[in-house]
N, C-alpha and C positions, 0 to 999 in steps of 0.2 A: 571462409569461415569467421564468425565473430565469436568472443570467447570472454569470459570476465571470471576473472578470482574474487569472493568476498573481502576479504583482506585489500584489496586495491579499490573494490568500490566504497568500503568503508572510510579509507583515507581521503578519496576524494570527494564524499559525502560530507567530511566533517571539514575539510577547505572550506566549499562553502554556506557552511554554518546554519546549513537549512536541515531539517526534519527528513525530506526528500530528496533522492537522486533519479532520476531517470536516466538510466542507461541503454535503453533502445526503444526506436520507434521505426514504425513500418506502417502502409496502409491499413494492415488489417489489427494490428497490437502495439502496445507499447508495456514498458516492463520499466519498474524502478526498485529501488531501494530505500525501505522507508525504516526509520529509526526512531524508538519514543524510551526516554531516560527513563530511570526508576522513577515514581513517583510524577511522572510527567502527565501534562494535560493534551489529550488529540483533541484538535480542534477542526477536523476537517468535515466537510460538509458531504452530501451526498453525492453522487456523480452522473454523469449522464451517459456511461458507460455499465457494462458487466464489468466485475473485477472478481478474481481472487487473491489470496493473500497466503502465503505461503510463510510459517514463521519457521526461522533460520535458528534462534536463538532466543532466549528469554522466558519471563512469564508474566502470565496478565489475567485480564479479563477482556472480553468482547461483547458487545452487545450490539444485536444487527435486527431492526426492527423492533419487536417487544422480546426477543429470545435474548439471555446473557448465557455465555458459557467461558469454562477458563482454556486459555490458550498459552503453549508452551512447545518447544521446538519440536517439528512434526507435524505441528497443526495445519491443516488448510482450511481457509473459509470462504464460502462462496457469499458475494453481496450481489444483487441482481442490482441494474442501474435504478435508479432515485429510491433507493429504500435508504434511511435513514441508519449509521453506524458509528461505532466509536470503540477505540481500546480504553481501557480504564486500571484502576488498581495494580497498576504496573509496578511488580514485586522485583522483576531483574529487567533489565534493559532488554526491549524487543527490537530484535533485528529481521524486519520481513520483505521478502521479495513480492512484489505486488505485479498482478498481471491485468491489463485493461484490454476489451474487446467490444470494439473499434478502440483505439489508442483514445487515454485519456483527454476528453475537452473536445474531443471531435463530433461528437454525437448533441453538443449543444447547439440549442438556438442561437444561429447567427454565425456558426462556427465556417459556413461556408460547405459543410459534409454532411449537414443533417439532413436525413430522409424524410 
């Protein structure tokens, strides 16, 4: 069994000094922890894979395509592949578990796995 504790993931992500830490990758999906500090700017670009965000803690807003909504602990957001999206107006640090299917980057042209 593979299992993770949020506190350990947060510590490991902080050591890398990057907002995103991938903690699982299989042939069919990947998952990671994405942390955005209060007031941070989300610079991500649309991905070539479908993804689901699950907000573990924090508060802010998310825009997916042309729709914007408030997010907080317990929010789950689906973003289809290639749809522009970003978190913003981050009032409390967001800690988000992100799931990609297929794994992040695997559907990109030139990845060797694009269908």
